[in-house]
N, C-alpha and C positions, 0 to 999 in steps of 0.2 A: 162431770162436763168428760170428755177421752179425748189424749193425746195423742195425736196421731204419728205414728214415727217412720221413716222412710230409710232405709239404705243402700243406695247404690251401690252398685260390687262393681268392681275387679281387680280382684289383687287377691292375697295369701288367704286360702278357707280356712288356716286355722285360727288364724285370727280375725275372723268370719264370727267365729265358729263363738269366740269368749266375746265378739260386742255380740250377738246375740244372745245369748249365760247371761248380760251384765244386762238387758232390757229386761229379762226372763225374772232377773234376783229383784225386780223393782215391789222394798214396802207395798207401795202403791199400784191396786191391780189396774185403775183405767186408764190402761195404753190397746194401741195396737200397734203391729210391724208389722213391715211391708218390705221385703227384699228385694229388689228389680236388681237381676242380673243381666249386663250388658255385656253378653258371650261370652265371658271369660270360659276359655278351655280348659275346662276340667270338670270330669263327668261327677264328680264324686257332693258337687254340691248339692246340685239337680237332686243325686239320691236322695242322701242326706234327711234334704226339710223336703221331702214330696212322704216323708213316711212322718211327718212332726203332726201331731195329736194334739197341741194346742190351738184352737182355734181364734186366738187373736193373731197368734201370727201367718202370714202369706208369704210363701216363693214365686217370684213371675220373673220369665223372660223373655227377657227384647228379643222377637224375631230376625234382629241384625243390630249391628255396635253402632251404637247412639254416637260415644263420647261423653267426657265429665257433662259438662255444660249441658247438653238434650239429655241427659238421662236426670238430670235433677229439675230439667221441665218436665219429665215425663213422672215426677213424682210430685208438682203441682199439680198437672193433669190430673192426676187419680187421686187429690186428698179429698175428703172429706165430712175434715173437721175442722171448725174453725182455726185452729193450729196445727204447725205439722213442725216437728225437728227434724231435720237432713244429715241424720248421723252418717259421721265416717266409718267404713267399713273396716277402719283396727282398733277405732275410738271406743272408751270405757265409758257408760252412764256409772256409778254410784248406784246404789241401791236406795236413796232419797230424790234422782234428779226426778221424778213425775211429783213428785211429791212438792218439791221445793218453786218446777216451773209453775205447775196449776197455781198453790198460794199467791209468786207471785202476777199471774194473771186474773187472780182476788181479788189483789189488792190497784192495781193495776188494770182494770178490763180494755182502754184506751190505746195500750202499748201495741208497737208493732214486731216485737222486735225483745230478744227475755235472755241478757249471758248468765249466765251462774258462775261460780264459783267456780276456776276448775287450775288440772294443775299438770304439768305434764310426764311423758314418761317414755323411757325408747322404747328398741323391736322390743326388749324381754319384761315390758314390764315394770321398769325401775324408774321411781323419781327421779327424773330429773333438773337441773335449774340453768343451762345455757345463758350464753349471756342476754340474748336477744330476750328472753322470759324476763329475767330478775328485772330489765331497763321494763318489762311494758309493766311490771308487778308492780318497780319501786314508785315512777317515775308516769306512769299512763296513764291508772286505773285509776277511778276515781277511790277519795276516804274516805270515811267517817259513812260505815254502809251501805245501804238500799239505795241507791240513787234511781233519778228520772234527767236521762236528757234527751230532749229535743232540737228538732231545728236546727237554727244556724248554732248551738251550740254541739249540739253532736255532732254535728260535720266541723267542725273546729277544731275540737278532742280528738275525732279520730281518723285526720289527714296529720293533725300535729306525729299521731302514731297509732297505728288501726295495737289495738288493746287487747280486743276480737278473738276469738276462736271460734272459728264459724262450723267446725260441727259440733257446737256445744249448745246451738243457740237456737231455741225457739222460737221461730217466725206469725204474726199471724198470717194466714191463708190466702186471705184479701188480699192484702197488700202484697202480697209475688206474687198473684193473677196479676197483678195494677200495673207494678214497677218490675220489670223484665230486667232477665242480667244484658247490656252491653255488648256488640260484638267488638270482635277484635282488643278487646283483652284478656285472654283466656290464664293470663298467669295471675291478674288483679283481680279477676271480676266477681269476685270474695266484696273488696275493699269498695269496688263500682257502688255495688251494690249498694250497699249498705247507706254510701251515700248519697245518694240515687232518693231513698226513703227518705232520711233527715234533709234534702232539699223538697223534698214534698213535703216535705210537714210535721213528717211521722217523730213516735217516741221511740227511746231507748231504754228499757230497766237494767240496770247490770244490780242483782244481786249477789254479797259475797257468800253466801251457804258455800265451802266444798261438795260437790256434785259430777264432777268430770273429770276423766282422763283422756288428754290429750298425747294421742303418740305420736311422738318426731323422729324420724329415721335420719341416721348420718349421711345415707344414700338415697334420700328421697328424691323425688322430681322435682321437688320447688328447688331443693340443692344445686340440685343439677341447671336450672335452669338461670341463680344468683353465678354460676362459675363461668354459661359461659353466653351471661346480659343479658339473655331475654327480662330476668323479674324485673332488671334495672331502668332499661329502655320502656317497658311496656308501666313501670310506675312514672317515668317521664312522661310520656306520654298523657297517661289520665291527670296526672296534675297538674299538668298544664293547661287541662281541657274543664278541673274541677276551680280554679282559678276566675276562670271566665265566668262559667255558671254562675258564680258568688256576688264576682262584679255586676252584674247584669240584676242580682238581689241586692244587691248593697249592703252584703253582707260582707263588708272590709277586713275583717279579723281574721275569718275564712279566706279570703281572698291569700290575703297578709301568708298566712299558714301554711299556702300552697305553693305560694312564688321561694319562699326561705327553704322551705323541708329542709329542718335542720338533725330531726332524725331519720331522716335517707341519707342527707350527703353523712353523718354521723355510722352508720348502718357500712353504707360503699366502706370508708375507711378498714372497720375493721374486717372486712373481705377480699379483703389488697390482696395478703397473705397467699390465702387461699385462692383467689384467679390466678396467681404466678407460677404458684405450685401446677398449678391445671395445665399452662401453659397455650390457655386459648386465646389468641392477643383478640379479638372481636370480643372474649368477655373483658380484659381491662381497660379494653377501649368506650367502652361499657361503663364500668363500673368508674374510671377517670372523668369520665361527662357525670357522673351522677351527683361528684363529688364537684366537680366545676365548675354545671354549665348556669345560668343564669334560667 
């Protein structure tokens, strides 16, 4: 079995090449890598990758900029393997990643999503432990070794707090073709897709063996959406939708977790000082609404 890895690219070329090198360093050679350049304005990437001699590595450049969500869809359209990883263009696979994922697929062939053990690194590659990630690890991530969560249990766990790391996930390709990204939720489209997989009766495997480094930047786009209020606004909108979907299915615990949003509210409390320093009134209004709104 071959694991198909896609890298939708728009970002720092040097970090992209580190990502590619991390794929190349896999102990298990059963992988294929496709970089989909979304018209990033730097000719060095195309020039360097045009000289690539490894037949498992393919470089493509979109004829026009698609944007991140549509570039994800382009990866899914191009997939030919049963399972794919949509890897961030600045994240790093550990040399055991393919072995860990293929092992999990072998043990759980019906699983729709696989989450390996993940650590967080900064823009320089140093391991860091921000508060949000410490909460993920100590409070939200399942304990007791490898775990399978499906349907209502999966939805409830992820709505309590999203403890997954999107670029580290491997998906069943057919699942991604059947369940598309929701429109109008660009900031939390990954969580929305995962919950939709759960509502569809899908299954998530968490295997704790460390196999991935997720890069978190201090000035990332996601951090900016927290400061200007877009992140919390999108999150409230989706949690309201998820609550209604859960109620229709009779998943009372899931609906209750979506209504309470306890960890989301606590997260907003921790962001208040940064929002105040940022001086964005819309961001402050959205943050306070996230804390107090019913």
